N, C-alpha and C positions, 0 to 999 in steps of 0.2 A: 549505023549512022547516028544514032542517038549518042553513042559514046563519044563521038567526035565533037558534037555540039557541047556536050557536058565538059569535055576536056578544054575546049576553047573558053568556055565561061569561067572555068576555074583558073585558067591562065590570066584572063583579064582581071579577075578579082585579086589575084596575087600581085599583079603589077600595081593595082590601086592601093593595096594595103602597104606595099613597100614604099609608096610615096607619102603616106600619112604617118603621124607620130604614133608611137606604141600605145599611148593612153587612148587616143582616139580610136585606134583599132579595136580596143576592148569596149568601146562605147561608153567611156567614162568622161564626165565633165570634171575638170580639175578643181574648180571652186566648190562644186557640189561634193566632190570626194573629200576635200579638206574639211568642209562643214560636217560631213558625216563622221570623220575621224574625231573632230572636236566633240560632237554630240556623243559619240561612243565613249570617249575619254571621260566626259562628265557623268554619263550613266554608269560607267565602270567605277569611277570614284565614289558616286552615291551608293552603289551596290556594295563596294568594298567597305565604306565607312559604316553604313547602317544595316547592311544585310550580312556581308561576309564576316566581319569581325564578331558580331553577336553569334552568328551561326558557328564560327570556329570556336568561340568561347564555350557555347553550349556543347559542341561536339567534344571539346577538351574536358569539360566537366563530366559529360557522360562517360567518356573514356576513362577518366580517373575514378568515377563511381564503379564502373565495370571492373577496372583493375583492382580497386579496393574490395569489391565483392568477391572477386576471384581469390584475392589474398586472404580475405576473411574465410572463404570456403576452404582454402588450403589449411589455414590455422584450425578451423573447426574439425576438419578431417584428421589433422594431426592430434588434436585434443581428444577426438573420438577414439582414435587408435590407442592413445595413451590411457584413456579411461577404460577401454576394453582390456588392455594389458593389465591395468591395475585391478579391474574386476576379476580377471582370471587368476591373478595373484592372490587376491582376497579369498576367492573360492578355494584355492589350493590351501591357503592358510587355515581357512575354516574347516576344510576336510581333515587337515592334519590335527587341528585342535580337537575336532570331534572324535577322531581316532584315539587321541591321547586321553580324552575324557572317558571314552568307552573302555579303554585299557585300564584306566584308573578305577573306574566303576567295577570292572571285573576283579581287579586286585582287591578292592575294598569288599566286594561281595565274597570273595574267597576268604578274606580275613574274618568277616562276620560269620561265614559258614563255620570256620574253624572255632571261633569263639562260641558259637551256638552248640557245635558238637562237643566241645570241651565242657560247656555248662551242662549239657544233657548227660554226658558221661559222668560228670561229677554228681549230678542229681541222681542218676541211676545208681552210681556207686554208693551214695548216701542212703538211697532207698534200700538197696541190697543190704548195706551195713545195718541200717535200722531194723530191717526184717530179720537179719541174723540175730541181732541183739534181742529183738522181741521174741524170736523163737527160743533163744537161749534162756531169756527170762521166763517164758512160758514153760520151758522144759524144767528149769530149776524150781519154779513154783509147783509144777506137776509132781516133780520128785519130792519136794518138801511136803506137798499135800499127801502123796502116797506114803511117805515115811510116817507122817502124823496119823494117817488112817491105819497104817500097819501097826504103828506103836499103840494106837488106841485099841486095835483088835487084839494085839498081843497082851495089852494090859487087861482087857476084858477076859481073855482066855486065861491068862495067868491068875487073875483074880479068882476066876471060877475054880481053877485047879487049886489054888492056894487056900481058898475058903474051905475047900474040902480037906485040905491037908494041913493047913496051918492054924495057928492060934492067932489070937488078936494081937499079941505083941509082935509076932513075926510079920503079921500083916503091915503093921505100922513101919517096921524096919524096911521091909521090901518096897513099900510105897515110897518111902523117903529115898531110897537108893535109885529107884526108877525115876523119880522126879528130878533128882540131882543129875542123873545121866541125860535125861531129856533136856534139861536146862543147859548143860554143857555142850550137848550135841547141836543145839540151836545156835549157839554162839560160835 
């Protein structure tokens, strides 16, 4: 039964609403509604003029700063990549140059080694030659000394033998011949 009374009340309300204007059904006052629209338009204009425009301007500035920051970041990344590439290239060039310097130093060291070996060989050859020459000189001096000593001994022996056998005149002649031979043998 309850349902029936509710349905009757709803039917009465529907008939009342159908007889009124649509604005009054919503519970609106037309004058008040127009005043509220004018107030809303004024507030909207004020907000648009002093709040919306500066806010949009700030947002646009901020967006352009962000865009510029992103662009600068991209450029910085590009420059970093280029710098890294240049760095790697310079490192490779430095390695190549270091290798060339090492090779050049090895070549120069080999040349210096050959020069030192040649100088040492020449010095050794000179030393050997000087030693041979000194040995030859010592040998010749020793032979000359031996000849002189032998000739002195022979002279002494001959003198003794001749003293016993020869006369004074023969002695002089023998001595003269011996001295002449000795002088010619030295030259």
